[in-house]
N, C-alpha and C positions, 0 to 999 in steps of 0.2 A: 260443484265440488271438483277440486283439482288434486292430482297426485302431488305429493310433497316435493318441493324443490328446496333443499336445505337453506340456502341463502335467503330465499324469499320468506320462508317461515321464520328464520332467525331475525330478520328485520321487523317482522310483526311482533314477535316476542319482545324484542327490545323496546318497542313502542309502549308497551304496557308496564315495563319495569319502573319501579319506585312509585307507581300510582296505586291508589286504593281501587281494587277491582273485585268483581264477583267471579267466583270459580264454580264450575260444575265439573265433576270427575265421576265417571261411571265405567265399570267393567262388568262384563258378563261372559260366561262361557257357554251360554245357551239356555235361556230361561225355560224353554219347554223341552229340552233334550231329555231330561229325566223321565218325562211322560212316555217316551218311546223306548228308552233303554234304562231299566232300573239300576244297572251297574254304573251308570254315568253319575259322577259327582258334580253337582251344580254349585257354583259360587258366584258371588256378585258383590260389587262395591258401589255405593251411591252417595254422593255429596252434592248438594245443590245450594247455591247462593251463599257460599262461604265467603266472607269478606277477608281478602288478603292483600298484602303488599309484598312483592318480592324484590330483592336487591338486584338479582340478575337471573336470566333464564338462558338455557342452552339446549340446542337440538343436536343430538349425536347419533351416530350409526350410519349405515349404508342403505338402510331400508329393509324391513320396517324400522322406523326411527324411535328414539326415546327423547322425551323432553323432561328436563328437571328445572324447577323453579326454586331458587335459594331464598328462603325466608330468613328473618332475623335469627331464629333459633332452630331451624330445621329445613326440611326440603319437601316439596311436592314432586312426585315423579310419575310419569306415565310411559309405558313401553308398548310397542307394537303399532305405532302410528303410521298410517299410509296416505291419508288424504286430508285436505283442509278446505275451508271456505270462510269468507266473511259474509254473513247474511244481511238481509235488508234492515235488521236492527243493529248493525255494526257489531255483532257478536262474532268473535273469532273462535271457530270450531275446528278442532283437530280430531280426527277419528282414525281408528284402525279397523280395516275390514278384514274378515277372515277369508278363507279360501272359497267360501260359498257366497261372498259379497255381503255378509251380514256384519253389523257393527259389533265389535268385540270390546272396544275401549273408546272412550271419548274424553277429551280434556277441552273445556271451553272457558273463555275469558270474556268479560264484558265490563264496561264502565257503569252499566245500569243493571239492576237485579234481573235475573232471568224470569220470564213470565211463566206462570203455571199453565200447562197445557193439559 
């Protein structure tokens, strides 16, 4: 896992543009936080193996970063990204770590479906 360098990540985003890819997008503000603090409002988003093709993608900001993927008739957008990795399965994984080092958001792209773990 590396801290995001905008130009490096932009190059990888460009590599996937116009291809049919699989997307994983997930956000959480603390799955177990409400167990410790009843006043804490828990929210989450989860999309896995959505088949998409984007016309262009952009990384913006000064850190934490946001990435937008322009689709034919809409956008996919993730904000709060801080780190990235290309793993052994050639999956491009962007993630945003909170101040405790826990994952708060992840946007992942792959030319193959993500495996169920």
